[in-house]
C-alpha positions as CSV (number, residue, x, y, z in Angstrom):
1,Q,-10.1,14.1,2.3
2,V,-8.1,11.8,4.2
3,Q,-7.2,14.2,7.7
4,L,-4.6,13.3,10.6
5,V,-4.4,14.5,14.1
6,E,-2.4,14.6,16.4
7,S,-3.3,14.8,20.0
8,G,-1.0,13.8,22.6
9,G,1.8,16.1,23.4
10,G,2.7,18.3,26.5
11,L,5.4,19.5,29.1
12,V,6.6,16.8,30.9
13,Q,9.5,16.0,33.2
14,A,12.8,14.4,32.3
15,G,12.3,10.8,33.0
16,G,8.3,10.5,32.5
17,S,6.2,9.5,30.2
18,L,3.9,10.7,27.2
19,R,1.3,9.0,24.8
20,L,0.5,10.5,21.7
21,S,-2.2,9.7,19.3
22,C,-2.9,9.7,15.7
23,T,-6.4,9.5,14.3
24,T,-7.2,8.9,10.7
25,S,-9.7,9.6,8.4
26,G,-10.8,9.8,4.7
27,R,-8.8,6.5,3.6
28,T,-8.5,2.9,4.6
29,F,-5.9,2.9,7.6
30,S,-5.5,-0.4,7.7
31,S,-4.5,0.0,3.9
32,Y,-1.6,2.0,5.5
33,Y,2.1,2.5,6.7
34,M,1.7,4.5,9.3
35,G,5.0,6.5,11.0
36,W,6.2,8.8,13.1
37,F,8.6,12.0,12.3
38,R,9.8,15.0,14.9
39,Q,10.8,18.3,13.9
40,A,12.9,20.0,16.3
41,P,13.8,23.8,16.5
42,G,16.3,24.5,14.2
43,K,17.1,20.9,12.4
44,E,15.4,18.3,10.1
45,R,12.4,16.5,10.5
46,E,13.8,13.6,11.4
47,F,11.8,9.7,11.7
48,V,11.1,8.7,15.0
49,A,9.2,5.1,13.9
50,R,6.9,3.3,11.7
51,I,4.5,0.4,11.9
52,R,3.5,-1.9,9.0
53,W,-0.4,-1.5,8.0
54,S,-0.7,-5.3,9.7
55,G,0.8,-4.1,13.1
56,T,3.4,-6.9,12.6
57,S,6.5,-5.0,12.1
58,T,7.9,-2.4,13.7
59,D,11.0,-0.1,12.8
60,Y,12.6,2.6,15.5
61,A,15.1,5.6,15.1
62,D,18.6,4.2,16.8
63,S,18.1,7.3,19.0
64,V,14.0,6.2,21.2
65,K,15.1,1.7,20.8
66,G,13.7,1.1,24.4
67,R,12.4,4.6,24.9
68,F,9.7,4.2,22.8
69,A,6.7,2.1,21.4
70,I,4.2,2.9,18.4
71,S,0.9,1.4,18.1
72,R,-1.8,1.1,15.5
73,D,-5.8,-0.3,16.5
74,N,-7.3,-0.2,13.6
75,A,-10.5,-1.0,14.6
76,K,-9.7,2.7,16.2
77,N,-8.3,4.5,12.9
78,T,-5.7,4.9,14.9
79,M,-1.9,4.6,15.6
80,Y,-0.2,5.4,19.2
81,L,3.3,6.6,20.5
82,Q,4.2,5.7,24.0
83,M,7.0,7.3,25.0
84,N,8.8,6.3,28.5
85,S,12.2,7.7,29.5
86,L,11.7,11.0,27.9
87,K,14.9,13.3,27.8
88,P,15.3,16.7,26.9
89,E,16.4,15.7,23.7
90,D,13.0,14.3,22.7
91,T,11.8,18.2,22.6
92,A,10.1,18.7,19.4
93,V,7.0,19.0,17.6
94,Y,6.1,15.5,16.7
95,Y,4.0,14.7,13.8
96,C,2.8,11.6,12.4
97,G,2.5,10.3,8.7
98,Q,0.3,8.1,6.1
99,G,1.8,6.1,2.9
100,R,1.6,3.1,1.4
101,Y,5.5,2.3,1.0
102,P,7.1,1.9,4.7
103,R,10.0,4.7,3.6
104,E,7.1,7.2,1.4
105,Y,4.0,8.9,2.7
106,D,1.8,11.2,1.3
107,Y,-0.8,12.9,4.0
108,W,0.5,14.0,7.0
109,G,-1.1,15.9,10.9
110,Q,-1.0,19.4,11.6
111,G,2.1,18.1,14.7
112,T,1.6,18.2,18.5
113,Q,4.6,19.9,20.9
114,V,6.7,17.6,23.1
115,T,8.2,19.3,25.8
116,V,11.1,17.5,27.9
117,S,12.3,19.5,30.9
118,S,15.6,19.0,32.6
C-alpha cells in the first residue's frame, strides 16, 4: 500500500519561510518522480515543483522560481519543499505526488495547509 504524508504546513507572515516534507512508503522511493502541487480556495490544483528520481533535475512554476527549493533524500524516502519569501498568494493546501513520469502522478498525499498572512 503506497502512502504519502505531508507535514510542515502552518501559518506564517508574508516574507517568512516554511519547510514542507513528504514522507512515502509502499514502493521504492528512489524510482519515482516526486512533485509538489497546491490548491487555493476556489481554484484548480496547480503545479509548484517537481524533482527527478535521482534528484539531479528540478522544475518550478514561474510563480515560485527563486523563492522555493525542492529536494529529496532517497535514504529517508522523503521529499522537501523549502519555501522562502512567502506571499499571501502562496496560501493553499499543498499536496505531494509520486509518479513514474514527470507529468503523471498516480499517488497523492492528503495535503497540508499553508496560510500566509499579509
